N, C-alpha and C positions, 0 to 999 in steps of 0.2 A: 187549391183553396179558392173559395169564393167570397165576395164581398157584396153585401146588399146595403148601400148607404141610404136607402129610401124607407126602410122599415126594420122592425125587429131589434136585435141586440145592438147593432151599430148605431142606429138612430137614438136608442135610449142610453147606451153606455159604450161609447167607442173604445174606451181604454181596454176593456176586456178583449175586444177584437184585435187591437194593436198588439196586446201581449201575446195572443195566440199566433199572430204572424211572426213576431220577433222570436218566439220560442221554436218556431218551425226550423228544420234543418236547411230548407231552401227559402231564402229571404227575398227572392224575386219571383213573382208569380204572375201567370197570365190568367186573367179572369175572362172566360169566354162569354159569360152573360153580359158583362160591361164592355167587352172588346178592348180592355185596357191591361197594360202591364202594371202590376202593383209593386212599387219600390218602397221599402220600409226601413232599411238600415240607415243610420245617420250618415255614414261615410258615403253611401250610394246616393242618398237624397242630396247631400251637400255637393257631390260631384255633378249631379244632374242640374242643380240650380246654377252652378258656376260655369259649366262647360257648354258655352253657347255654340261652339262648333258642332258638337254632337247632338245636343238637345235643343231643338228649335222651339220657337214660340208661335209659329204660324197658326196652330190650331188651338191655342190656349183659350180663346174666346169662342170656339166652335162648340155647339151642343154635343153632349155625350151620348145622344141617341139619334135615331133616324127621324128627322123632322118631317112632318106631313107636307105634302105639296103646297097646300094653300098657305101655310105659315112660311114655308121656304120662299115662296114668291114674294112675300112681304119683306122678309129679311134681305133678299137680294137687292131690294131698293134702298138699303142703308149703305151709302157709299163712304162711310167713315174710314179714312186711311189708317193703317196700323201705326201707332206712335209710341205706346208704352208696353203694356203687358203682352200684346200680340205681335210686337215688332222684333225683328232680327237685324243684325248688321247688314248694310251700313245705315239703315234708317234709325235703329234704336240709339246708337251712340250720338247721333245728331239731335234727336228729340230729347234724349236724356240731358245733353248739355243745356238745352233750352230750359228744362225743368230745374236743373241745378242753378242756373243763372237767375231764375225768376221766383222760385219757390223756396222759402227759407227751410233749410234741412239740417242745420246743426243746432244743438241746444241753445247756444248764444243767440243766433239769428232768429230762431223760433220765438224765444222769450221776448226779444226786442220787437219783432214785428207782429207776432200773434198773441203774446201774453195778455195784453189788455182785452182783446176780443174774447179769449178763452175765459178769463176771470169774470168778465161782465155776463157772459152767457151762463156760466156755472152758477153765479150768484142769483140770476133770475130764476133758474130752474130749482135751485135749492130753496129759495124763498117760497116758490109755489108749492113745493113739497111740504115745507114747514107749515104752510097755511092749511094743509090737509091733516093736521095733527089728529091722531086717534082713528083715522080712517084707513081702509085697505086701498093700496095703490099698486098698479102694475108698473114697475120701473122700466120695462122695455119701451112701451110707447111714450111714457111720461118723462123719461130721463135718459136712459142709455142710448136710445136711437135718436132722440131729438137733439141732445147736446152736440154731438159731432156734426150733425147735419146743419144745425144753425151756425156753428163756427165756420163750416165750409162755405155756406151761402154768403157769410160776411166776407170771407177771404176772396171769393169769386165775384162779389158784387151782385149777387142774385137776391131779389127782394124776398122778404119773409113770407109774403103771401103765396109764394110758389112752393113752400115746403111740402105741402101735402102731395102735390103732383110729382115733385122730384123723388120723394120717398116711395111713392107707388111705382114710378118708373124704375127706380133702382132695384127695388125688391123684385119687380117683374123680370128685369134682365137676369138677375141671379137665378130665379126659378126657371127661366127659359133655357139658360146655358147649362147650369149645373144640376137642375132638377130633372124630373121626368113627368111633365104635364101631359094630359091627354090631348088629342088633336084639337078639340074645340078651344081648350085653354091655350094651346100653342098659338093659335091664330090670334086670340085676344092679347096675349103677351107680346107677340110680334108686332101687332098694331101699336101697342104702347111703346115698344122700343123704337119704332119708326118716329112716333110723335116726340120721343125723348131726343132723338138725333136732330130732328128739325128744330126743336126748342134750342139746342146748343148752337146750331148754325145761326139761328135768329139772334141769339144773345151776342154772338161775335159780330154779326152783320150790323146790328144796331150800334155797337161800340165803334165799329169802323166808320159808319156814317157820321158819328159824332166826333170824329177825329182820331180815334184809336188811342186815346190817352186815359190815364187814370191810375190810382194807386192800388186798385184791386188786382187780382192775379190775371184776369183777362187783359186789363190794360198793360200789365207788365209783359205778358206774352207778345202783345201786338207791338209794344215798344221794342222788345228784343228782336222781333221779326224785321222791323224797320222797312216794311214794304218789299222785302227780298225773299222770293220763293225758294232760293237756295238755302236760306236759313230755316224758314218754316213757311209752309203754304197757309192760306187762310183756312182751308179744310183741316189741316193738321192742328191749328190752334183750336178749332171747334172739337176735334177728336180728343185732344188733351183734356179739354173741359168735360167732354162726354165721359171720359174714363175717370177723371177726378171726382165727378159727382156720384160715382158708385164706390170706387176703391177708397176715396178720400174720407168716407164716413162709415161705410159698412164694417170695415175692419176695426175701427176704433169703437164703434158701437158694440161689436163682439167682445173686444177686450174689456170694456166697462161692465158688460153684463156678466162675463166670466169672473172678473175680479170681485164684483159685489156678491155673486153667487158663492164663490169660495170663502169670502169673508163672513157672510151672514149665515152660511150653512153650519159653521163652527163658531158659536158665540164667543169663544175665547179669542178667536182671530180678530173679530170686530172690536172686542174690548181692548186688544193690544194695539190696534190701529188708533182707536180713540185716545188711549193713554200715551202712545208713542208715534205720532204721525210722521216723524222722521224716518220710520221704517217702511213707509209706503212705497218708495221706488223699488226696494228689494222684493216686497210683496207683489208688485206688478210684474217684475222680471220673472218671478216663479210662476205667476199666472200665465204669462206668455208661453213658458215652457210646458206647463202642466195641462193647460186648456187653451190651445191656440185658437184664435178667431177663424183662421184658415187652416184646416187640418189636412187638406189635400190640394194639390195643384197640378195642372196639366202641362205636359211637354210632348213633343213628337221627335222621334229619332231621325236625324239627317243621314245617318250611316249606321251600320251594325256596331253594337257596343256590348262588351261583356262586363257585367256587374255581379260580384259575389259568385263567380263561376258560371253564370247563366248568360247566354248570348241573346240579346234582343235584336231583332232584324231592323233594317232601315224602314222608315215610314210607319213605325209603330207608335201608337199613342200610349203615353205613360201617365199614371197617377202617382205623384210623389206624396206619400203619406207622411206629411210633416209631423202630425200628431204622434205617429209611431216613432219617427226618428228622434223626437224629443223625449221618448221613453226608452231609448236604446241603452241597455245596461253596459254596453261597451264604452259608453261616454259618460253616463250619469250614474252616480252611486245611488242605490235604492230608488230607482227612477219612478216608481209608482207612489212614492210618498211626497206629499206637498210640503216643501221645506224652504221658506224664504231665505234661510240662512245658508243654503247650500253654496259651496264655492264654485261649482261647475255650471251655474245657471246661465252664464254668458255664452255657452255653446249652443243654446237653442237656435232653431232655424225659423222661428215664427215670423220674422221680417224678411225671410229669404236669405240669399247669399250671392255675392258676386255682382255682376253688372245690373241685375234686376232687383237689388236690395231696395226695400221699400223707401221711397223718397220722403214719405210722411212719417217715418218712425219717430223722430224727435217730437213732432207735433202730437202724435198719438200718446206718447208718454206724458207730455205736458198736460193734455186734456184729462187723461185718466188720473194723474197725480193730483191735479187741481180739484177734480171732482171728488175723489175720495177724501182729500184733506178737508174740503168745505163740508161735505156730508157728515164726516165724523165729528166736526166741531159743532155743527148745527143740530144734528140728529143722533146723538150718541146712543139713544135707545132704539134706533132702527132695527127691525127684525123681520125675518121671513114670516109670511103668513102660515098658520098651521096647515099641514097636509101638502105643502109645496112639493112638487115632484118635477124633475128636470124633463123638459120636452123641447126638441130642436126641430128646426125646419128641415125637411127631407132634401138632402143636397150632398154632392160629392166634394164640395170645396169649402163652403162657409159653414162654420159651426155656430148657428144663430139661435139664441133662445126664442121660444115662442112667447113665453111669459116669465116674469119674475115678480110675483105678488109679495108685497111687504105690508107691514103695519107701521105707519109713521108715528114714531114716539120720540119727541125731543128730549125726554128725560133720560139721564144716564142710568144704566143698570146699577144695582147696588155694588159698591166697591170699585166703581170705575170713576177715576177723577176726570173732571172736564178740564180742558186746557184753556186758561184765561186768554182772551183775545190778544193781548199784548205779547203772549208767549207763542202764539201759533206761528209756525214757520210759513213764510211766503211760499205759495205753490210754484 
């Protein structure tokens, strides 16, 4: 069986392709065109995510195609050490400890440290949308992408003026690694990635020159390092920032876009959110299962391994189809139905599993819940623009909307009670 993530059915509607793979007798497939082993079953994907002895991360951030020589020469100049997604033991446990110590990663800590930032940024953007009443707005650039990036810049202490550059660099990294650009575009994107890395190095160097202190995340990392390269090197601090500036907002942007798409494409769902905002966390959990922001992730086998009766050799690159695993009927009842009330939703793998479980999961949930709560209160009449069709960026990993055009209408639809401000639950 073959998978073309860059065009056709998979790009337009991946669920029908996941279903075909899950219905096949052989659920582990080698795709010769991609040069990847495709893993689809929930049990197999869960094992690959958690078994770091067998499934390594060394090639997770390596492009999925043969890079042209000119672009490869530029990429080789990026000397960012592996710290998070591309790191294996013993480096990963050490850098993961640094993240756990410095980045709030439980609901209580996230609310305490980042809650005010999130609510301020959400209210700014919702107010801007409300000011566009009666007009067509594309929520991707105007809300779903901008919100998590602004929050992350605040957390890292990066000035707002750099949002355009950071967004372009992050999008370019995703296209370079998990897309299939032509040689000229590879060179352009590689140059951007090198600029991005140098920007992160400079960000850390400036902070060091100023004494290495501060309440933002760069300051916390440097304080945790305390001048000791055995704990973290300066290059590793810059590498963590480098990774956070992509992973820290692209995944949350995807969650927001998917959640709003699911809510607005069925008006009854949006009306239910407006009337009962306390149901938003369950709605987001089902969005994560049904339409994950990352629907495929890369691993490489360190040794031969047998999954579902198929032996994958050592040194093989594997694409873990998280989107398919989240629709596995062996785990989820009626898996192709969107149901926020389902009891099995907690088994989704959209934040990963095991040692590499997403460090920002609690922050992503807070941002998305706050955003939907505030939007539903301020714009109960929000609706998709007529003729809206789903279109995604061509990519093997990130399921990112190209657009999400809406009509901004603050008025509630007939029969939908608005929630008085005093009764609105805190996000």
